[in-house]
C-alpha positions in Angstrom: 85.7 -85.2 190.5 83.3 -82.9 189.2 84.8 -79.5 189.5 82.1 -76.5 190.4 82.6 -72.7 189.9 80.5 -70.0 190.9 80.4 -66.2 189.5 78.3 -63.6 189.2 78.3 -62.4 193.0 78.8 -58.8 194.1 77.3 -55.8 195.9 73.9 -54.9 195.5 71.4 -52.4 197.2 68.3 -53.8 198.6 65.5 -54.4 196.2 68.0 -55.1 193.4 68.7 -58.4 191.5 71.8 -60.5 190.9 72.3 -63.9 188.7 74.6 -66.3 190.1 76.3 -68.6 187.6 77.9 -72.2 188.3 79.9 -73.8 185.5 80.4 -77.7 186.1 83.4 -79.7 184.9 85.3 -82.9 185.5 85.6 -86.5 185.1 83.9 -88.1 182.1 82.9 -91.1 184.5 79.5 -88.7 184.8 77.8 -85.9 183.1 76.4 -82.6 184.4 72.8 -83.9 183.4 73.3 -86.7 185.8 73.3 -84.8 188.7 70.6 -82.6 190.9 71.9 -79.1 191.0 71.7 -76.9 194.4 72.4 -73.6 195.9 73.2 -73.2 199.5 74.5 -70.2 201.3 76.2 -69.2 204.5 76.2 -65.8 206.4 78.9 -64.8 208.8 78.3 -66.2 212.4 75.2 -68.5 210.8 75.2 -72.1 209.5 75.0 -73.3 206.1 71.6 -73.3 204.6 69.7 -74.5 201.9 68.5 -72.1 199.2 67.3 -73.9 195.9 67.7 -77.1 193.8 66.7 -78.1 190.7 66.3 -81.9 189.3 68.4 -83.3 186.5 66.3 -82.3 183.7 65.4 -79.0 185.2 61.5 -79.7 185.3 61.4 -79.8 189.0 62.4 -77.1 191.6 62.7 -76.6 195.2 63.1 -73.5 197.4 63.8 -72.3 201.0 60.6 -70.5 202.2 62.8 -67.5 202.9 63.3 -67.2 198.9 60.4 -68.4 197.6 58.9 -66.1 195.1 62.1 -64.0 194.9 64.9 -66.5 193.5 64.7 -68.6 190.5 67.1 -71.6 189.9 67.5 -72.8 186.4 69.9 -75.0 184.2 71.4 -75.3 180.9 72.7 -78.7 180.3 74.0 -77.9 177.1 76.4 -75.4 178.9 76.8 -77.3 181.9 75.7 -74.6 184.0 73.1 -74.1 186.5 71.9 -70.5 187.7 70.1 -68.6 190.5 68.3 -65.4 189.4 67.7 -63.4 192.8 65.3 -60.6 192.7 64.1 -58.4 195.5 67.3 -58.6 197.3 66.9 -58.3 201.0 70.0 -57.4 203.7 69.8 -60.6 205.1 70.4 -62.4 201.9 74.1 -61.1 202.4 76.2 -64.4 202.5 78.6 -66.7 200.5 76.5 -68.5 197.9 77.9 -71.9 197.2 76.5 -74.5 194.3 76.5 -78.2 194.8 75.8 -81.3 193.0 73.6 -84.3 194.4 72.5 -87.7 192.7 68.9 -86.9 194.1 66.9 -83.7 194.1 67.0 -82.8 198.2 67.5 -79.8 200.4 69.8 -81.8 202.6 73.2 -80.5 202.5 74.7 -83.9 203.4 73.4 -85.5 200.1 75.6 -83.0 198.0 78.9 -84.8 196.9 80.4 -81.7 195.0 80.8 -78.3 196.0 82.2 -74.9 194.7 84.2 -72.3 196.2 81.5 -69.9 196.7 80.5 -66.4 195.7 79.9 -63.3 198.1 76.7 -61.6 197.6 76.5 -58.6 200.0 73.0 -56.5 199.9 73.2 -53.0 201.5 70.2 -51.2 203.3 
């Protein structure tokens, strides 16, 4: 299996920034660059929602409307790492953020095969 480990979460004031990282490792059957990567989040009492995704090469990105223009997803295949730069954070961004891998670039959580453990992001007003 592929293992995904998120880091970089924390507490930040509204208007501030955070950068999340997700490091991938696992079986030699596949490589990091074989997967599209995505970020999802889940707030207390709410369902998991799509945030952003990036294609295998990093050349194509997609975003949820709620974060478009504020968040940027990127990847460094040489480091087996995907990033989520979050700027202009709002209290409604507060959630546990998860990274996940998919064989295709998609917004649908059910198409993601491997998931990380999540990292907490809290934005104070």
